[in-house]
N, C-alpha and C positions, 0 to 999 in steps of 0.2 A: 379601380384602384390605381394609384400611381405606382410606377416601378420601384420607387424608393421604399414604399411601404411593404411591397411584396418581398424585396430583398431583405429588409429588416426583419420581417416575420420569418423568412426562411433561415436567416442567420441565427436568430434567437432560438428557433426550434432545433437547429443543428447543435448549438452550444449546450442546450439543456439536455439533449439526449446523449451527449458524449461525456458526461460527468457521472460516474458511477463508482460504487465500491462493492467489493466482494469480501465477505467475512467467512472464514472456515474455522470451526471449533471442534476440538477433540472431545468425545463423550467420555473417554476414560481418563482419569486423572483430574487434578484440580489446578486452577491457575495460581501462579506465584503471587502471594498477597503483598501489598504495600500499605501499611497502616498510615503512612504519612501522605498518601496521595490525596489531593484535594480536587479531583475531577468530578464532574457531575454528569458525565456521559455513560455510555455502555461499559466503559472500563473503570468504573468507580471501585476503589479499593484494590486494584490490581497493579502490579509492577509492569508498566508498558514501556517498550523500547520502540522508538520511532526512528525510521530510516528514511531520509529524504536526500537522494543522491542521483547522479546521472551515471549510467553504466554504458560501457562501450561494447558492442557486439561486432565481431569481425564479419567480413562479407561471406566467408566460407562457413562460419558457425552460426547456427540459428538459435541456440539456447544459452542461458546464463544460469549459473548455480551460485547461490549465496550460502556460505557455510556458517552455521550457528555453532560457535565454539563454547565449550564448558566454562572457560575462565573469563570470557568477555562480559556478557550480560546474563547468561543463563547458567545457574549453578548446576542444573540437571542436564543441560545440553539438549533438552526436548522442548518442542513448541506446543502450547495448548491452544492458543488462538492466533490466527494470522489474518490481517486485513490488507487487501491490495486496493489502492485507489487510483483510478484513471481520471485524468482531467483533460479538458479541451487543449490546454497549453501543452500537455505532454504529448497528445496526438499530433499537434502541429509541429512540435520539436522533432518528433520521430519522422514526420513526413519531410521536413526540411532537410534533415540529415540522411534521408533515404533509408531509414531504419537502423543505421549504424549506432546511433546514440539514443538512449531512452531514459526519460525522466521517471524515476521510481519513487513512489510514496508508499511505505509499508509500515504498519504497526503490528507488533507481535507481543504476545504475553507468553512467558516461559511456563513450563509445567513446574508445579511445586515439587521440590526434592522429597523423595521418600525417606523416612527415618529408618 
């Protein structure tokens, strides 16, 4: 095989393995409904909040906390489903900035408020 084909095959396998998503769901409680939602995916009929941003992490700190407030998107202030998506572009961006900036794609569904 030619070196170009080998490099292309290696790059393609690297790109495909570095794109994944992780979904966590609470078994207690129900998701907040959205009757006007026209989605055809897993989140059909649910009020989904999508967050696509770049966060900065200092060199001394290794973690980041995103606070879900009651008045912003969640009436209950509780999360029922959360999905974190990692892409090849996000991994490259983190590598280029030496881990100080990270591209975050998160979808979450709030828990239905109790009556």
